[in-house]
VEXDREN-2710 file (C-alpha; in Angstrom, 1 decimal):
% VEXDREN-2710
k/r/px/py/pz
1/MET/0.0/0.0/0.0
2/SER/1.3/3.4/-1.0
3/ASN/0.8/6.5/1.2
4/LYS/2.1/9.6/-0.5
5/VAL/3.0/12.5/1.8
6/PRO/3.5/15.9/0.1
7/GLU/6.4/17.5/2.0
8/VAL/8.0/20.5/0.4
9/LEU/8.7/22.5/-2.8
10/GLN/12.3/21.5/-3.4
11/ASN/13.1/24.2/-5.9
12/TYR/11.9/25.8/-9.2
13/SER/13.0/27.7/-12.3
14/MET/11.3/30.7/-13.8
15/PHE/11.1/30.9/-17.6
16/LEU/10.3/34.0/-19.6
17/ASP/9.2/33.5/-23.2
18/GLY/10.8/30.1/-23.2
19/ALA/14.2/31.2/-21.8
20/ARG/15.3/30.2/-18.3
21/GLN/15.9/33.2/-16.1
22/VAL/19.0/33.0/-14.0
23/ALA/18.1/35.6/-11.5
24/VAL/17.6/34.6/-7.9
25/VAL/13.9/35.3/-7.3
26/ASP/11.0/34.3/-5.2
27/VAL/7.5/34.6/-6.5
28/THR/4.3/35.3/-4.6
29/MET/1.6/33.6/-6.7
30/PRO/-1.8/35.2/-7.3
31/ASN/-4.5/34.9/-4.7
32/ILE/-7.5/33.7/-6.8
33/GLN/-10.7/35.2/-5.5
34/ALA/-14.1/34.9/-7.1
35/VAL/-16.1/38.0/-8.1
36/THR/-19.1/37.9/-5.7
37/GLN/-22.5/39.5/-5.5
38/THR/-24.6/39.9/-2.4
39/ILE/-28.1/38.6/-2.7
40/GLN/-31.0/39.1/-0.3
41/GLY/-34.7/39.3/-0.6
42/ALA/-38.0/37.4/-0.5
43/GLY/-37.5/33.7/0.0
44/ILE/-34.0/33.9/1.4
45/SER/-33.4/33.9/5.1
46/GLY/-30.7/36.5/5.3
47/VAL/-27.9/37.6/3.1
48/ALA/-25.4/35.6/1.0
49/ASP/-22.4/36.6/-1.0
50/VAL/-22.4/34.2/-4.0
51/PRO/-19.6/33.8/-6.5
52/VAL/-20.2/34.8/-10.1
53/GLN/-19.2/31.4/-11.6
54/GLY/-15.9/31.5/-13.5
55/HIS/-15.2/35.2/-12.8
56/THR/-12.2/36.3/-10.7
57/GLN/-11.0/39.4/-9.0
58/ASP/-7.7/40.9/-10.2
59/MET/-5.0/38.3/-10.0
60/VAL/-1.7/39.8/-8.9
61/MET/1.7/38.1/-8.9
62/THR/4.8/39.5/-7.3
63/VAL/8.4/38.7/-8.3
64/ASN/11.0/39.6/-5.7
65/TYR/14.6/40.0/-6.6
66/ARG/17.5/40.0/-4.1
67/THR/19.3/42.7/-6.1
68/ALA/18.7/44.6/-9.3
69/THR/19.5/42.4/-12.3
70/ILE/19.7/43.1/-16.1
71/GLU/17.4/40.1/-16.6
72/ALA/14.5/42.0/-15.0
73/ARG/14.7/44.6/-17.8
74/ALA/12.8/42.2/-20.1
75/LEU/9.8/42.2/-17.8
76/LEU/9.5/46.0/-17.8
77/THR/7.9/46.2/-21.2
78/GLN/4.1/47.0/-21.0
79/LYS/2.9/43.8/-22.7
80/TYR/1.7/40.4/-21.6
81/HIS/4.7/38.2/-20.9
82/HIS/4.6/34.4/-21.1
83/ILE/6.0/33.3/-17.7
84/GLU/6.4/29.7/-16.6
85/LEU/7.3/28.4/-13.2
86/TRP/8.6/24.8/-13.2
87/ALA/8.8/23.3/-9.7
88/GLY/9.8/20.0/-8.2
89/LEU/7.6/18.9/-5.2
90/GLN/9.1/16.5/-2.7
91/HIS/6.7/13.7/-1.8
92/LEU/7.5/10.8/0.5
93/ASP/6.1/7.4/-0.2
94/ALA/5.5/6.4/3.4
95/GLY/5.0/2.8/2.4
96/SER/8.4/2.3/0.8
97/GLY/10.3/5.1/2.5
98/GLU/11.4/6.5/-0.9
99/TYR/11.2/10.1/-2.0
100/GLU/9.6/11.1/-5.3
101/VAL/9.8/14.4/-7.2
102/VAL/6.5/15.5/-8.6
103/LYS/6.3/18.1/-11.4
104/HIS/4.3/21.3/-10.6
105/ARG/4.0/23.8/-13.4
106/VAL/2.3/27.2/-13.5
107/ILE/2.0/29.0/-16.8
108/LEU/1.0/32.7/-16.7
109/LYS/0.4/35.6/-19.0
110/ALA/1.2/38.7/-17.0
111/MET/1.7/42.4/-17.5
112/PRO/3.9/44.5/-15.2
113/LYS/1.9/47.0/-13.2
114/GLY/4.5/48.1/-10.6
115/ASP/8.2/48.1/-10.1
116/ASN/9.7/48.7/-6.7
117/LEU/13.4/49.4/-7.0
118/GLY/14.0/48.4/-3.3
119/VAL/16.5/50.0/-1.0
120/MET/20.2/50.9/-1.1
121/ASN/22.1/49.9/2.0
122/PRO/25.7/48.6/1.9
123/GLY/26.0/44.9/2.6
124/GLU/22.2/44.3/2.4
125/LEU/19.8/42.9/-0.1
126/GLN/18.0/45.5/-2.3
127/GLY/14.6/43.9/-2.2
128/LYS/13.6/44.9/-5.7
129/SER/10.2/43.6/-6.6
130/MET/7.8/43.7/-9.6
131/GLU/4.0/43.4/-9.5
132/PHE/2.1/41.8/-12.4
133/ASN/-1.5/41.7/-13.5
134/VAL/-2.2/38.0/-14.5
135/VAL/-4.9/37.4/-17.1
136/TYR/-4.0/33.8/-17.8
137/LEU/-3.0/31.0/-15.4
138/LYS/-2.7/27.3/-16.0
139/GLU/-1.6/24.9/-13.2
140/THR/-0.7/21.3/-13.6
141/ILE/0.6/18.8/-11.0
142/ASP/2.3/15.6/-12.3
143/GLY/0.9/16.2/-15.8
144/GLU/-2.7/16.5/-14.6
145/ASP/-4.6/19.8/-15.1
146/VAL/-5.6/21.5/-11.9
147/ARG/-7.0/24.7/-13.2
148/GLU/-7.0/27.1/-16.2
149/ILE/-8.2/30.6/-16.1
150/ASP/-8.2/32.8/-19.3
151/LYS/-9.9/36.1/-18.5
152/PHE/-9.9/37.5/-22.1
153/ASN/-11.1/34.2/-23.7
154/MET/-13.7/33.6/-20.9
155/ILE/-12.3/30.2/-19.9
156/TYR/-12.4/28.8/-16.4
157/LYS/-11.5/25.1/-16.2
158/VAL/-11.1/23.0/-13.1
159/GLY/-9.7/19.5/-13.7
160/GLY/-10.4/19.9/-17.4
161/GLU/-14.1/20.8/-17.0
162/ASP/-14.8/24.2/-18.5
163/LEU/-17.3/25.9/-16.2
164/LEU/-17.9/28.7/-18.7
165/SER/-18.7/26.7/-21.8
166/LYS/-22.5/27.1/-21.4
167/LEU/-22.1/30.8/-20.7
168/ARG/-20.0/31.4/-23.9
169/SER/-22.6/29.5/-25.9
170/ALA/-25.4/31.6/-24.3
171/ILE/-23.8/34.9/-25.2
172/GLY/-22.6/33.9/-28.6
173/ILE/-18.9/33.5/-28.1
END
């Protein structure tokens, strides 16, 4: 019997338009929140905030650099950049005692919306950071689709099921 225990993200690489970025970064991924609407009225015993299916709030990603790098220059252009994060997740097979590495990929289309140059203190990290508006996100784990959100093409898939296909048909898209 196999008992897989997900333990830690071992490491990852960031790719920009297919080229691996060599800068030392950490990434704060988007917090995906549904657009909601408050409903109340006759036949409802109170108030409920309900999600508008397949619609999300602004998705923001932050890339933090230890120091200023020339590689960051490519991300300053006001266009949607194709960014991929390729991670290896460490899982323990508790039955065999062996470790596995599971692929975790996140593909994003993101436009810069802020650039914090950080601080200048001798012997310290600069803390440069860039903030991005994300309009496309696809996440896979071990080759299996987790989710795909494409705001401009009105796609919202969970596990391969497109929750907006009926809506696109209803509005003629």
